[in-house]
N, C-alpha and C positions, 0 to 999 in steps of 0.2 A: 508549431511550438519548437523551442530550442531544446535539444536533448543530447546526451552522450550515450554511448553503448559500450558494453563489454561483450566480446564475442567468445562463445564457448569453443572448445576443441572441435575440429571438423567432425560432424556426425557420421555415423555409418551409412553405407549405401545399401539400399534394398534392391535386389536384383529380381527382375521378372523375365519372362520369356520375350517380352516385346521391348522393354526399356529398363533403364536404371533410374531410380528415383532417389534423390537426396532427402532424407527425413528432416523436417523442420524442427529446430530446437524449441523446447518450452521457453516461456518468456517470464521474466521478473520485471514488473513495472515499479519504479522507485520514485517516491514523492518526498522531497526533503522538508525540513522544518523552516520556521520563520527566521529570516536573516541569513540563511545558508544558500547553497546553490546546487546545481545538478551533480557536482563532483563530491559532495559532502558524504554521502552514504555508499560510495563505490567500494570502499574496502570491506564494508559489511556484506554487500551484495556478492563480492567475489568469494568471501569466506563461506557464505551459506548456500550459494547456488552456482558452483563453478561450471556446471554443465548447462546452465540456462543462458539464453540471450538476455542480458540486462539492458533495459532501456530506462535511463534516469532522466526525468523531465525537469526542466527549469520552470519554476513558478513565474507567472506573467508580470507581477508587480515589483518593479525595481524600487528599493528602499533608499532613502537619502543617506543613511548611515552605512550602506553597502549591503549586498546580499539581496534576496528576493523573498516574496511572500505570496501565498495563495489567496490571502484575503487580508483586509485591513483590520487593525486592532485599535480600539479607542480607549484611552485611559480615563476612567471616571473615579469618583470617590469610593465606589464599591469594588473597583478593580478593573481589569481589562475586559472589554466587551468585543466579541467578534462581529464583523460586518457581514451579514448573511448575503447581501446583494453581490458583493465582490466575490464571495465564496461560490455562489451559484454560477457566476460568470466563468470562474476558473474551472469548475466542474463541467460546464457545458463544453469548454474548449478541450478538456481532456477527453471527454466522451466522443466528441466529433473527430478528433485527430488521432486517437490511439490506434484504431483499426488500420488506417492507411500507413501509419508509422511502422506498425508491426509487420505489415505486408511488405513494405519497402525494405525493411531490414532482414527479411527472410525468416521471421519467427512464426510460431504456430499460434494463430489467433484463437484456437480452441483449447489452449493449454496455458492460461495466464494466471500468474500469482501476483497479487498486489502487496507492496510493502511501503509503509509510510511512518514518518516520525513526527510527532506533535501536530502541527497544522496538516502535514501530509497524511497522518493517520486519520484525522477528522475527514479529510477529503475522501480517503479510501472508504470509510464507513458510509459516507453519504452517497458515493457512486454506487456502492453495492446495494444499498437500501432503497434508493429512489430512482435509479435508472435501470431499464431493461437493457443491459449491456449487450445481450445477444442481438438486439435490434441494431446495434452499432458494429456488428461483426466481431464481437469479443465474447469468449466464453471464460469467465473467471473460475479458477479452481480452488483458491485459498487466499487468505489475507493475513498479513503480519502488521500489527498495529502497535507501535512503540510510543509510550508516553503521550497518548492521545486521549480523545474524549468523543462522546457522541454529541454532535450538534443538536441543540434543543429542537430544531424544526424538523428533524428526521425521526423523532421518537415514535410518532404514530405509524410511519412507514415500516419501521423495524417491528413493531408489535403486530402489524398486519401481514408481514411477509412470512412465507414458509421457507425456512433455510435448508431443510432436508439434509442435515448432516454436513453442511458447508463448514470447512475447517478454518478457525481463527487461532492465531497465536497472539496473545495480548500481553505486553510487558509494561511495567511501570516502576519508577523509582520510589522507594519508601519515603524519601525525604524531598520529593519534588515539591518545590514551593511555587511553581507556575501553574501546573495542572495537578490537583490533589490526587493521590492514589485511589481515592474512592471512585474516580472515573473508570478505573479498570473494573471494579466490582460491579458498577452499574452496567457496563457493557456486557460483562459475563452473564449477569442475571437476565437481562433483556434478550440477549441473543440465544442463550441456552434454552430458555422457556419456549422459544419459537423454533427449536429444532437444530440450531447450529451446534457444531462440535467445537467447543471452546477450550483452549489451553491457556491458562494464565500463570504468570510468574511475577512475583514482587522481588525487587532487588534492593540491596543497601546502597542506593544511589540517589542523586538528585534528578534533575531534568537532563538525563543523558543515557548513554548505552555503555554497559560494561563488557569486558571480554567474556565474562560468564554468560551474559545475555546472548552474545553472538554464538557461543558454543551450543547453548540450548536451542536456539533457532535452527542451527545447522542440523542438529539431531532430529528436531521436529520435521524439517524439510525432507530428510531421508524417509521418515515415516509416511508422509503424504505421497512421496514419489512411488511408494510401493503399491498404493491403492489404484 
């Protein structure tokens, strides 16, 4: 998979009697939205996680109008409908490739935070709900889901999973006309009842991210880093 990275400041060195070991940095995995690319969310990543190794992935589907997508959307009379097959193919590619990418870039595979916007947020939800990511060499610690939604075919998996305090930050725009803000409420309800630690914030925005959103996520990140 194509990706770009943001490298944190050089981590401290841990000295022992026998050798010096460079500590691996925590990792922020970034998944962009429909029609964007791997550079789209880098400024947000830099603001919220300056001490993380950021790995921002490019979605595999090139769009004719420019940009990339994690899955196809079909326009019907009732609105846009996501294509589950292409979504599953993208999720499989992320799950297979992510561990080796993190290892190659020198990140800590046992300290991984996911962040996605719109389609990217949906992919994050699905990866965390339906994949045993530890079997792929990845230990997720938290998830940031901006202007996204729970894909319909993962609802049963979410309801069966024990989240054991897993932290989510979920944000949405009050005036989002692409994905209604009720998607945030649904995610909060379903995840919380199964034991996730969910923080939600609704903003006076459409389908986008405000400076206020970034500030709130940065504050939330400091909280999870203390745990």
